[in-house]
N, C-alpha and C positions, 0 to 999 in steps of 0.2 A: 727296585728291579721289576717287581710284579706289576706295578702301575704302568711302567713303560711297555710291558707286553700287552696289557689290556688296551692301551691307547693305540697300539700298532695293529690290532685285529679289526674286526668288523665295526667296532665302536669308535674307530678313529674319526676325528672331526674331518669334514670335507676340506681337502687342500688340493683341489685339482685346478689346473690352469684355466679351464673354461668357466669356473665358478667365481673367478676373481672379478671384483668390481673395477670397471675401467674408470680412468680419470676423466673428469668433465673437461671438454675442450674449451679453451678460452675464447670468448667472443671478441671479435675485432673492435677496436675503439671507434667511437662515433666520428671522431675527427679524421680517421683514416678512410672514410668512404669516398668513392669516386664521385665526380660531379653528376654522372648519370643517376647514381643511386640517390644522391641528395635531391635531384630534381623530381624523382619519382616518389619520394617519401611522403609528400603531402604537407610538408612544412612542419613547424614546431607544434607541440601540443598546446591547445588553447588553455590559458589560465583563467580561473573564475574571476580573479582580481581584475584582469584586463577587460573581461567581458562586461562586467557590471559597474565599472568605475564611473563611466559617464552617464549611462541611462540604466534605470532599474529594469528588472525583469517584467515583461508584459504579463497580463493575466493569462493570455494564451500560452505563453511559455511555461508559466507556473502549472497550469492545468495539464500541459503535455508531460511535464516532469512527474506530476502526481500519477497520471495514467500509466506512464512507463514504469514507475516504481510498483504500483499495484499489480500491473501485469507480471512483473518479475516475482511478486509474492505468490500470485495465484496460479501461475502456469507450472506445468510439470516439465520434466526433461532437462535439457541442457541449460536453458536460460533462466531457471528460477533463481532468484536472488533472495536468500533468507539470511538476515543478520541474526546475531545472538539475541538482540532485542525482540525480534519477531518470534523467534522460537520460544523465548521465555514467556512472552505474552500469551502465546497459544497454549503453552504448558499450564500456565496459571488459569486460563479459561477452562481447560480440561479438568483441572482439580476442582474448580468451582462447580462445573457441570456435574461431576461425580458426587459432589456434596449436595447437589440440588439447589444451588444458590443462583443459577442463571434463569432467565425468563424465556427460554427458547424451546421448551419441551412441548412438542406437538401433541403427544399423548398425555394430556393433563388429566389427572384423576377427578378433579372437582367438576361437578356438573353445574354450569352457570345459568341454565334455563330457568326463567322466573326470577332471576336476581335483578332487583330494581334499584337503580341509583337515580338521583335527580336528573342526571343527563340522559339516561336511557328512557326515563319517564317523559322527558321533554321531547325526545326523538319519536317516541311512540305516539304521543298525542299531537304532534305537529301537523299542521294542515298546509302543506306547501303547494305552490302552483305546479302544474304539470310540465311547463317549459318556461323559459324566460319571456315568452310572448304573452303568457296568461297573466291576469291581474293577481297581485299579491293580496290586495285588500278589497273587501266587498263594498266599502264605503268610499265616496269620492274624496280625494285628498290631493293636495299640492304641496310641494316642498320647494321653496325659493329662498336663497340666501346668497350673501356676498361675503367673500373672504378678502381681507386686506392683509397684505404681506409686505412688510418693509417698514421704513421709518415713517413718522407721522406725516411727512409731506405727501405720502402716497394716498392718504385717506381722503384728500379733497377731490 
C-alpha cells in the first residue's frame, strides 16, 4: 500500500499522453508507385556486377574512387566516412605515437649535425654541374651503343 502511494506522488513515472512514442508510418510499397513517380525516380540502382561484367574499371575510375574515399576520410562535417577499420587504424597509430614508436616527431631530441654516413659524405663531396647544359665530365668522352631487343632474327 505504501509503494502505491509513493508511485502516485511526484516520483510517479511519466505517463502523459504527449510523451507517448508514436508508431512509425508504413511506407508505401515500391510496386504501388504511380507512373509519374517511376519516371522521375532515375531508374534502378546500378549493381557493381552489371557494371564491371564486360569491361574492367579504367585507371581513371579507380583513381576517382580512391580520391573520393580519401576525401571522405579527411573531410569534416556531414560527408566524412569513417569505417571501424579507419578508426582502429588511427587509434593504433595514436598508441604507437604515445609510445614513441612512430617516425613523425618534428621536435626530435637527437642533434644530427655532423653525423656522417657514406651517403651524406658522397653528397657533401659531390661535384655536380650547375645545370643540365653544363658538362658533367672535364675529360672528353663519348658513349655509343646499340641495344637489340627481340628474337635472334632482329640482330642482323
